[in-house]
C-alpha positions as CSV (number, residue, x, y, z in Angstrom):
1,M,258.2,176.5,-142.0
2,T,254.7,177.2,-141.0
3,T,253.8,178.4,-137.5
4,K,250.9,176.9,-135.6
5,P,248.0,179.4,-135.3
6,H,247.5,180.8,-131.8
7,Q,244.9,179.0,-129.8
8,P,242.7,181.3,-127.8
9,L,242.9,180.8,-124.1
10,I,239.4,182.1,-123.1
11,S,236.5,182.2,-125.5
12,L,233.6,184.4,-124.6
13,C,230.3,182.8,-125.7
14,M,227.0,184.6,-125.6
15,I,223.4,184.4,-126.9
16,V,221.7,187.7,-127.7
17,K,218.6,189.3,-129.2
18,N,218.1,193.0,-129.5
19,E,220.7,193.9,-127.0
20,A,222.1,197.1,-128.6
21,D,221.6,199.0,-125.4
22,N,223.9,196.7,-123.4
23,L,226.2,194.7,-125.6
24,A,229.0,197.2,-126.1
25,R,229.4,197.6,-122.3
26,C,229.6,193.8,-121.9
27,L,232.1,193.2,-124.7
28,R,234.2,196.2,-123.6
29,S,234.4,194.7,-120.1
30,A,235.8,191.4,-121.5
31,R,238.7,193.0,-123.4
32,G,242.0,191.7,-122.1
33,A,240.4,188.6,-120.7
34,A,238.7,186.9,-123.7
35,D,240.6,186.5,-126.9
36,E,237.7,185.0,-128.9
37,I,234.1,186.1,-129.0
38,I,231.3,183.8,-130.2
39,I,227.8,185.4,-130.3
40,V,224.6,183.5,-131.1
41,D,222.0,185.9,-132.4
42,T,218.4,184.7,-132.1
43,G,216.8,187.3,-134.3
44,S,218.0,190.8,-133.5
45,T,216.3,193.7,-135.4
46,D,218.3,196.5,-133.8
47,A,222.1,197.4,-134.0
48,T,223.2,194.3,-132.0
49,R,224.9,192.6,-134.9
50,S,226.9,195.6,-136.0
51,I,228.0,196.3,-132.4
52,A,229.2,192.7,-132.1
53,R,231.1,192.9,-135.4
54,S,232.9,196.1,-134.2
55,F,234.4,194.0,-131.4
56,G,235.6,191.3,-133.8
57,A,232.9,188.8,-132.7
58,R,231.9,185.8,-134.8
59,I,228.2,185.8,-135.2
60,I,226.0,182.8,-135.6
61,D,222.4,183.1,-136.7
62,Y,220.1,180.8,-134.7
63,P,216.3,181.2,-135.1
64,W,214.8,181.2,-131.6
65,N,213.0,178.0,-130.8
66,G,212.2,178.6,-127.1
67,D,215.2,176.6,-125.8
68,F,218.0,178.6,-124.1
69,A,220.3,175.5,-123.8
70,A,220.0,174.7,-127.5
71,A,221.0,178.2,-128.4
72,R,224.0,178.2,-126.0
73,N,225.2,174.8,-127.3
74,A,225.1,176.1,-130.9
75,G,227.8,178.6,-129.8
76,L,229.8,176.1,-127.8
77,A,230.2,173.9,-130.9
78,L,232.3,176.6,-132.6
79,V,234.5,177.6,-129.7
80,Q,238.3,177.2,-130.2
81,G,239.5,178.4,-126.8
82,T,240.8,176.2,-124.0
83,W,238.2,177.8,-121.6
84,I,234.7,179.0,-122.3
85,L,233.4,182.1,-120.5
86,V,229.7,182.7,-120.5
87,L,228.2,186.2,-120.1
88,D,224.9,187.7,-120.9
89,A,224.5,191.1,-122.6
90,D,223.1,192.7,-119.5
91,E,226.2,191.8,-117.6
92,E,229.8,193.1,-117.4
93,L,233.0,191.7,-116.0
94,D,234.3,193.8,-113.1
95,P,237.5,195.6,-114.2
96,G,239.3,194.3,-111.1
97,S,238.5,190.7,-112.0
98,R,240.1,190.4,-115.4
99,D,243.5,189.4,-114.0
100,E,242.0,186.9,-111.6
101,L,240.1,185.3,-114.5
102,L,243.4,184.9,-116.4
103,V,245.0,183.4,-113.3
104,C,242.1,180.9,-113.1
105,A,242.7,179.9,-116.7
106,K,246.2,178.8,-115.8
107,H,244.9,176.3,-113.2
108,T,244.1,173.3,-115.5
109,E,243.6,171.0,-112.5
110,Y,240.0,172.5,-112.3
111,E,237.3,171.7,-114.8
112,A,235.2,174.8,-114.0
113,F,235.1,178.1,-112.0
114,F,232.2,179.8,-110.2
115,V,232.0,183.6,-110.3
116,R,230.0,185.9,-108.1
117,I,227.1,187.6,-109.9
118,H,226.2,190.9,-108.3
119,N,222.6,191.7,-109.1
120,H,222.1,195.5,-109.2
121,Q,219.2,197.7,-108.4
122,G,220.1,200.2,-111.1
123,M,221.8,200.1,-114.5
124,E,225.2,201.2,-113.5
125,R,228.1,199.4,-111.7
126,A,227.9,202.0,-108.9
127,S,224.3,201.3,-108.2
128,Q,223.4,199.3,-105.1
129,T,224.0,195.5,-105.2
130,L,220.9,193.8,-104.0
131,T,222.0,190.1,-104.1
132,V,225.2,188.1,-104.8
133,N,224.9,184.7,-106.4
134,P,227.7,182.2,-107.1
135,I,227.2,180.7,-110.6
136,L,229.4,178.5,-112.8
137,R,230.4,180.6,-115.7
138,M,233.8,179.4,-116.9
139,F,234.6,175.8,-117.8
140,K,236.9,173.8,-120.0
141,N,236.1,173.4,-123.7
142,S,235.0,169.8,-124.2
143,P,232.6,168.5,-126.8
144,N,230.9,166.5,-124.0
145,Y,230.2,169.5,-121.8
146,R,226.8,170.9,-123.0
147,F,224.0,172.9,-121.4
148,S,220.6,171.4,-120.5
149,G,217.3,173.0,-119.7
150,I,215.1,175.1,-121.9
151,I,215.3,177.9,-119.3
152,H,217.8,178.6,-116.5
153,E,220.1,176.3,-118.5
154,Q,222.9,174.6,-116.5
155,I,226.3,173.1,-117.5
156,A,227.4,171.7,-114.1
157,A,225.3,168.4,-114.4
158,S,227.0,167.7,-117.8
159,I,230.5,168.3,-116.4
160,V,229.9,166.0,-113.4
161,Q,228.3,163.3,-115.6
162,E,231.2,163.3,-118.0
163,T,233.9,163.8,-115.3
164,P,232.7,162.5,-112.0
165,A,235.8,163.6,-110.2
166,A,235.7,167.1,-111.7
167,A,237.2,169.8,-109.4
168,M,235.4,173.1,-109.5
169,H,236.8,176.3,-107.9
170,M,234.8,179.1,-106.2
171,S,236.6,182.2,-107.5
172,T,236.1,185.8,-106.3
173,V,235.7,187.0,-109.9
174,I,232.8,189.6,-110.0
175,V,230.3,189.9,-112.8
176,H,227.8,192.7,-112.6
177,H,224.2,192.0,-113.7
178,Y,221.6,194.6,-114.5
179,G,218.8,192.4,-116.0
180,Y,216.7,192.6,-112.9
181,A,217.2,196.3,-112.3
182,D,214.2,198.5,-111.6
183,G,211.8,198.4,-114.5
184,V,213.8,196.0,-116.7
185,V,211.9,192.9,-115.6
186,E,208.6,194.6,-116.4
187,R,209.8,196.0,-119.6
188,K,211.0,192.7,-121.0
189,D,208.1,190.8,-119.5
190,K,210.6,188.3,-118.1
191,I,208.4,186.8,-115.4
192,S,205.7,185.9,-117.9
193,R,208.2,184.4,-120.3
194,N,209.9,182.5,-117.6
195,L,206.7,181.0,-116.2
196,G,205.7,179.7,-119.5
197,L,209.0,178.0,-120.3
198,L,209.4,176.6,-116.8
199,K,205.9,175.0,-116.9
200,Q,206.8,173.5,-120.3
201,Q,210.1,172.1,-118.8
202,L,208.3,170.6,-115.8
203,E,205.8,168.9,-118.1
204,E,208.7,167.2,-119.8
205,S,210.6,166.6,-116.5
206,P,208.3,166.7,-113.5
207,G,211.0,165.4,-111.2
208,D,213.4,168.3,-112.0
209,A,214.2,169.8,-108.6
210,F,216.0,172.7,-110.1
211,Q,213.1,173.8,-112.2
212,H,210.7,173.5,-109.3
213,F,213.1,175.9,-107.5
214,N,213.1,178.3,-110.4
215,L,209.3,178.2,-110.7
216,A,209.1,179.1,-106.9
217,V,211.3,182.1,-107.6
218,E,209.0,183.3,-110.3
219,Y,205.9,182.9,-108.1
220,M,207.7,184.9,-105.4
221,R,208.2,187.7,-107.9
222,L,204.5,187.6,-108.6
223,G,203.6,187.6,-104.9
224,D,202.0,184.2,-105.1
225,Y,203.6,182.8,-102.0
226,G,201.3,179.8,-101.7
227,Q,202.4,178.5,-105.1
228,A,206.0,179.4,-104.3
229,L,205.9,177.3,-101.1
230,E,204.4,174.4,-102.9
231,H,207.3,174.3,-105.4
232,I,209.9,175.0,-102.7
233,G,208.6,171.9,-100.8
234,T,208.8,169.8,-104.0
235,S,212.3,170.9,-104.8
236,L,213.5,170.2,-101.2
237,N,212.0,166.7,-101.5
238,L,213.6,166.0,-104.9
239,A,217.0,167.7,-104.5
240,E,220.0,165.5,-103.9
241,P,222.0,166.2,-100.7
242,G,224.8,168.7,-101.4
243,T,222.8,170.4,-104.2
244,S,224.2,174.0,-104.4
245,Y,220.9,175.8,-104.0
246,I,219.4,174.0,-101.0
247,H,220.4,176.8,-98.7
248,L,218.5,179.2,-100.8
249,L,215.4,176.9,-100.7
250,Y,215.4,177.2,-97.0
251,K,215.9,181.0,-97.1
252,Y,213.0,181.4,-99.6
253,K,210.8,179.1,-97.5
254,V,211.4,181.3,-94.5
255,R,210.6,184.4,-96.5
256,C,207.3,183.0,-97.9
257,L,206.1,181.8,-94.5
258,A,207.0,185.1,-92.9
259,V,205.1,187.1,-95.6
260,T,202.0,184.9,-95.0
261,G,202.3,185.6,-91.3
262,D,203.1,182.0,-90.2
263,Y,206.0,183.0,-87.9
264,P,206.2,179.7,-86.0
265,A,206.6,177.7,-89.3
266,A,209.1,180.3,-90.5
267,L,211.2,180.0,-87.4
268,E,211.1,176.2,-87.7
269,A,212.4,176.5,-91.3
270,C,215.1,178.8,-90.0
271,G,216.2,176.2,-87.5
272,Q,216.2,173.5,-90.1
273,G,218.2,175.5,-92.6
274,S,220.7,176.8,-89.9
275,S,221.4,173.2,-88.7
276,L,222.4,172.3,-92.3
277,F,224.2,175.6,-93.1
278,P,225.4,177.0,-89.8
279,D,227.8,179.4,-91.5
280,Y,225.1,181.0,-93.6
281,P,224.5,184.5,-92.1
282,D,221.3,185.2,-94.0
283,L,219.4,182.5,-92.1
284,H,220.6,183.8,-88.7
285,H,219.6,187.4,-89.8
286,L,216.1,186.2,-90.8
287,K,215.8,184.4,-87.5
288,G,216.6,187.5,-85.7
289,A,214.1,189.5,-87.7
290,L,211.4,186.9,-87.0
291,L,212.1,186.8,-83.3
292,L,211.9,190.6,-83.2
293,Q,208.5,190.4,-84.8
294,V,207.3,188.1,-82.0
295,S,209.0,190.3,-79.3
296,A,211.5,187.5,-78.3
297,L,214.2,190.2,-77.9
298,A,216.9,188.3,-76.1
299,E,216.7,185.4,-78.7
300,A,216.6,187.9,-81.5
301,K,219.8,189.6,-80.3
302,A,221.6,186.3,-80.0
303,A,220.6,185.3,-83.6
304,L,221.8,188.7,-85.0
305,C,225.0,188.5,-83.1
306,R,225.6,185.1,-84.6
307,A,225.1,186.5,-88.1
308,L,227.6,189.3,-87.3
309,Q,230.1,186.7,-86.0
310,I,230.0,185.0,-89.4
311,G,230.1,188.4,-91.3
312,A,229.6,188.6,-95.0
313,S,228.4,185.3,-96.5
314,P,231.0,182.7,-97.6
315,P,231.4,182.7,-101.5
316,L,229.4,179.4,-102.0
317,Y,226.1,181.0,-100.8
318,H,223.6,183.2,-102.5
319,T,223.3,186.3,-100.3
320,E,221.9,189.8,-100.1
321,S,224.0,192.9,-99.7
322,G,224.3,193.9,-96.0
323,L,223.2,190.6,-94.4
324,G,225.9,189.7,-91.9
325,T,227.1,193.3,-92.0
326,Y,225.4,196.7,-92.2
327,L,221.7,195.5,-92.4
328,T,222.3,193.1,-89.5
329,H,224.0,195.9,-87.4
330,T,220.9,198.1,-88.2
331,L,218.5,195.4,-87.0
332,L,220.5,194.6,-83.9
333,G,220.4,198.3,-83.1
334,Q,216.6,198.2,-83.2
335,V,216.6,195.2,-80.9
336,C,218.9,196.9,-78.5
337,Q,216.8,200.0,-78.6
338,Q,213.7,198.0,-77.6
339,I,215.6,196.2,-74.9
340,G,216.7,199.6,-73.5
341,E,220.4,199.1,-74.3
342,D,220.7,202.6,-75.8
343,H,224.5,202.9,-75.9
344,E,224.8,199.6,-77.7
345,A,222.0,200.6,-80.1
346,A,223.9,203.8,-80.9
347,A,227.1,201.7,-81.5
348,C,225.2,199.4,-83.8
349,F,223.6,202.2,-85.9
350,T,227.0,203.9,-86.1
351,R,228.7,200.7,-87.3
352,A,226.0,200.2,-89.8
353,A,226.5,203.7,-91.2
354,Q,230.2,203.1,-91.5
355,L,229.6,200.0,-93.5
356,Q,226.5,201.1,-95.4
357,P,227.1,202.2,-99.0
358,E,224.7,205.1,-98.3
359,P,225.5,206.0,-94.7
360,W,223.0,208.9,-94.6
361,L,220.1,206.4,-94.4
362,L,221.2,205.7,-90.8
363,I,221.6,209.3,-89.6
364,P,218.0,210.2,-88.9
365,R,217.7,207.0,-86.7
366,L,221.0,207.9,-84.9
367,T,220.1,211.5,-84.2
368,R,216.6,210.5,-82.9
369,L,218.2,208.0,-80.5
370,F,220.7,210.6,-79.1
371,K,217.8,213.1,-78.7
372,C,215.5,210.7,-77.0
373,T,218.1,209.3,-74.6
374,G,219.3,212.6,-73.4
375,R,222.6,212.5,-75.3
376,E,221.9,215.3,-77.9
377,P,224.8,217.4,-76.6
378,E,227.1,214.5,-77.4
379,L,225.9,214.1,-81.0
380,H,228.2,216.6,-82.8
381,G,231.3,215.1,-81.2
382,W,230.1,211.6,-81.8
383,L,229.6,212.2,-85.5
384,A,232.9,214.1,-85.8
385,G,234.7,211.1,-84.3
386,Q,232.8,208.2,-85.9
387,L,231.3,209.6,-89.1
388,P,233.3,212.7,-90.1
389,G,232.2,212.4,-93.7
390,I,228.6,213.3,-92.7
391,L,229.8,216.6,-91.1
392,T,232.0,217.5,-94.0
393,E,230.2,216.2,-97.1
394,Q,226.6,216.4,-96.0
395,R,226.7,219.3,-93.7
396,Q,223.7,221.2,-95.0
397,E,221.5,218.0,-95.1
398,L,222.5,217.3,-91.5
399,L,221.7,220.8,-90.4
400,R,218.2,220.6,-91.9
401,L,217.6,217.1,-90.4
402,L,218.5,218.4,-86.9
403,V,216.1,221.3,-87.1
404,R,213.4,219.2,-88.5
405,D,213.7,216.7,-85.7
406,G,213.9,219.5,-83.0
407,C,217.6,218.8,-82.2
408,Y,218.3,222.5,-81.9
409,T,221.2,222.2,-79.4
410,A,223.0,219.8,-81.8
411,A,222.3,222.2,-84.7
412,A,223.8,225.1,-82.7
413,D,226.9,222.9,-81.8
414,M,227.3,222.2,-85.5
415,L,227.2,225.8,-86.5
416,E,229.5,226.9,-83.7
417,G,231.9,224.1,-84.3
418,G,232.6,225.4,-87.8
419,V,233.0,221.9,-89.3
420,G,233.5,222.2,-93.0
421,S,234.5,225.1,-95.1
422,G,232.5,228.1,-96.3
423,V,230.5,228.7,-93.0
424,A,229.6,232.3,-93.0
425,A,230.5,234.3,-89.9
426,G,226.8,235.3,-89.5
427,A,225.5,231.8,-90.1
428,V,224.0,231.7,-86.6
429,D,220.5,233.0,-86.0
430,A,218.1,234.7,-88.4
431,T,216.6,236.5,-85.5
432,A,219.8,238.4,-84.6
433,Q,220.5,236.4,-81.4
434,S,224.0,235.6,-80.3
435,A,225.6,232.2,-80.1
436,G,225.5,232.5,-76.4
437,E,221.7,232.9,-76.4
438,I,221.3,230.0,-78.7
439,D,223.5,227.7,-76.6
440,A,221.4,228.7,-73.6
441,G,218.4,227.0,-75.1
442,V,216.7,229.3,-77.6
443,G,217.1,226.4,-80.0
444,A,215.5,227.1,-83.3
445,G,217.3,230.4,-83.6
446,A,220.5,228.4,-84.1
447,V,219.8,228.0,-87.8
448,D,219.7,231.0,-90.1
449,D,217.5,231.0,-93.1
450,A,220.4,231.4,-95.5
451,A,222.0,228.2,-94.1
452,L,218.7,226.4,-94.8
453,E,218.4,228.0,-98.2
454,V,215.0,229.6,-97.3
455,P,213.7,233.2,-97.2
456,P,213.8,235.0,-93.8
457,S,210.9,234.0,-91.5
458,A,211.5,235.4,-88.0
459,D,207.9,234.8,-86.9
460,L,208.1,231.1,-87.6
461,L,211.4,230.8,-85.9
462,K,210.0,232.6,-82.8
463,L,207.1,230.1,-82.7
464,L,209.6,227.2,-82.8
465,Q,211.7,228.8,-80.1
466,R,208.6,229.2,-77.9
467,A,207.7,225.5,-78.4
468,E,211.3,224.4,-77.6
469,A,211.7,226.6,-74.5
470,A,208.4,225.7,-73.0
471,S,207.5,222.5,-71.2
472,A,204.7,220.4,-72.6
473,A,202.3,221.6,-70.0
474,E,203.1,225.3,-70.7
475,L,202.4,225.1,-74.4
476,S,199.2,227.1,-75.0
477,Y,196.4,226.6,-77.5
478,D,197.7,229.7,-79.3
479,D,201.2,228.2,-79.5
480,I,199.9,225.0,-81.1
481,T,197.5,226.7,-83.5
482,G,200.1,229.3,-84.3
483,L,202.4,226.6,-85.6
484,L,199.8,224.6,-87.3
485,N,198.2,227.5,-89.1
486,H,201.4,229.3,-90.0
487,P,201.4,230.2,-93.7
488,A,204.7,228.3,-94.2
489,V,203.1,225.1,-92.8
490,N,199.6,225.6,-94.2
491,P,199.8,228.0,-97.1
492,A,196.5,229.6,-98.0
493,D,197.1,229.0,-101.7
494,G,198.0,225.3,-101.2
495,N,201.4,225.9,-102.7
496,T,203.9,223.8,-100.8
497,S,206.6,224.0,-103.5
498,L,208.4,227.0,-102.0
499,P,211.6,226.2,-100.1
500,L,210.2,227.8,-96.9
501,S,207.1,225.7,-97.0
502,A,209.1,222.5,-97.6
503,I,211.4,223.3,-94.6
504,A,208.6,224.4,-92.3
505,A,206.5,221.3,-93.1
506,A,209.5,219.1,-92.6
507,V,209.9,220.5,-89.0
508,Q,206.8,218.5,-88.4
509,P,205.2,220.6,-85.7
510,L,202.7,217.9,-84.8
511,I,205.5,215.4,-84.3
512,L,207.6,217.8,-82.3
513,L,204.7,218.7,-80.0
514,A,204.0,215.0,-79.5
515,D,207.6,214.4,-78.7
516,K,207.4,217.2,-76.1
517,V,204.4,215.7,-74.4
518,L,206.0,212.2,-74.4
519,A,209.2,213.7,-72.9
520,A,207.1,215.1,-70.1
521,L,205.4,211.8,-69.4
522,A,208.7,210.0,-69.2
523,T,209.1,211.3,-65.6
524,S,206.2,209.0,-64.6
525,A,207.2,205.5,-63.4
526,I,204.0,204.1,-65.0
527,Y,204.4,205.7,-68.4
528,S,208.1,205.9,-68.7
529,P,208.9,202.7,-70.8
530,A,205.9,203.3,-73.1
531,A,206.6,207.0,-73.6
532,A,210.3,206.3,-74.3
533,A,209.4,203.6,-76.9
534,V,206.9,205.8,-78.6
535,R,209.3,208.8,-78.8
536,L,211.8,206.6,-80.7
537,T,209.1,205.4,-83.1
538,L,207.7,208.7,-84.1
539,P,208.1,209.2,-87.8
540,L,211.7,210.2,-88.7
541,P,212.3,213.3,-90.9
542,R,212.5,212.2,-94.5
543,S,215.8,213.0,-96.3
544,T,213.8,213.9,-99.4
545,D,211.9,216.7,-97.7
C-alpha cells in the first residue's frame, strides 16, 4: 500500500537577484514555519543560487523582464503548499512569530493574513524600527490568486475579485525589513528604478490609484513635494472608500504641505484625515506638531494628549515608531515647557525616556529642564527613582553631561551618592577639596579628572569654579577671556583630539556664561518669561562630545 506524499502546509515563495548578502538570513528565519521553498531567480551572478540550494530550495530561472508581478506569479504556479508566504531576501521573519504563523495556517476560514513589516534604519534586527506597515503576505494557494502590477505588485485585488466574501485577518506576525536601511536605497538605486517602472505602469493604467500613491512616495524620497502632492491628490480622488492606504495618503499630504510651509492647508488635511480615521495616532501627533509650530499651544497639547490616549497605532495602520508613545511624550513635554508647566514637562520627558529604545537621547533635555527650573538638587533622586538604568549603566556619560551643562551640584550628588560600582574613594575633586566644600557650591571641583578620563587640569577647574560661584554681574573680563583662551578650549596647535580638549570644549564656556546672564535676568518681571525660554533652548551638550 502506497502512502500519500506529505503536502506542505506553508510554502515560502520569493524572487531574488544577487542577494547573497541577505538570503541566508531570510531563509534561516523561515525554518520551522515554511516546509517548501520556491525561489525565482531573475539573473543572479553571485552566490545566491548556491545559498538557496543549501536550504533545499527549488530554483526557477526567470529572465528579468521588468515586471515584478510576472516574476512572482512564475513561482506561484509551482507551489504545492496549502498557504503561500511571500518574503523578500532583505527581510526576515521574527523568531517570536513562527508559532503564530503556524497558528494562522490552521484557520482556514480566512483567505489571507496581513503581517506587520518593521522597516529598520540599520541592517540588524536590533536596529531602530522607523516605520511599521501592515501588508498582506500569506494567502491560500489558489490558481486564481495572482499578483498584478509591474512594481509594488499586489495580490489582494485578485483575491477579492475571485472571492468577494473573502475574510482576511490582521495578524501580529512581525517581518523585519532592511531594504531601506541607511545607504541601501542609494546603493541599489531603488528610487530611480521605481520611478521608471511606476511611470510605465501609469502609462498603461492612468487611473490606478495605488500606483499614483506609490509614485507620490518616490517623489517624497526625492524631496519633490510638489509632484508628490499632485499624485497624492489624484490617488485620493481615484481610491475607493475603504481602500487600505487612504489613511497614509492623508498623512503624507500633511507632511508634504508642512515641508512646503503651508501650515493652514496641512492642518486642514489633518482635520480631514482625523475625521475619517479618529483612532489613527499619527495624524493627531502631526496636528500637535503643526499647532506647536504656529504657537497654538493649548490646541497642540490637546492633540498630543489625544494621540497618547490612543497609544501605539492599531495594526491596520501604517505607523512610525514612537508616534502615540515616546515621540509624542517628547513633543508634549516641549509644549508643556513652552506653556510653563515645568513639572508636567519633566514627567513627559521622563516617560518618553522610559519608553524610548535609546533613553539617553532624552537625558540632556531632562537635566536642562531641572537646572533651569531650580530643581537641580532633585535631579539625582529623580533619576534614581524613574530611570535607574541611566545611573547604573551610563554613569560616566551622565557625569560628563552634568559637568558640560554646568550642573555641578547634581554631579556632586551623583559622586557622593555612590550609585554604581567601582567608584573610587577619591573620586571627588581633582583640586583636593572635600565633599563638604563641593556641596557648598564650589561646583566644578565635584568631578575629578580620572572620573572624566582626562589628565589633571586644576587651573581649568578653578576657572570653572569661579564662573559657577560668581553672579553674572561679578564675572570679570579676565574670567571670561581666561575660559575662552584656556589651552584646553583653544589649543594653540589646533589639536582638539586630546581627551582634555574634548571635555573642556564640551563644557561650552560661552553657553554656560550665557546661561548665567539669563539666570540673572530672570529676576526681572519684564525679561523673566523670555529669559527662561531662552535658557531652555540654549544648545544641549552633545552625547558624542
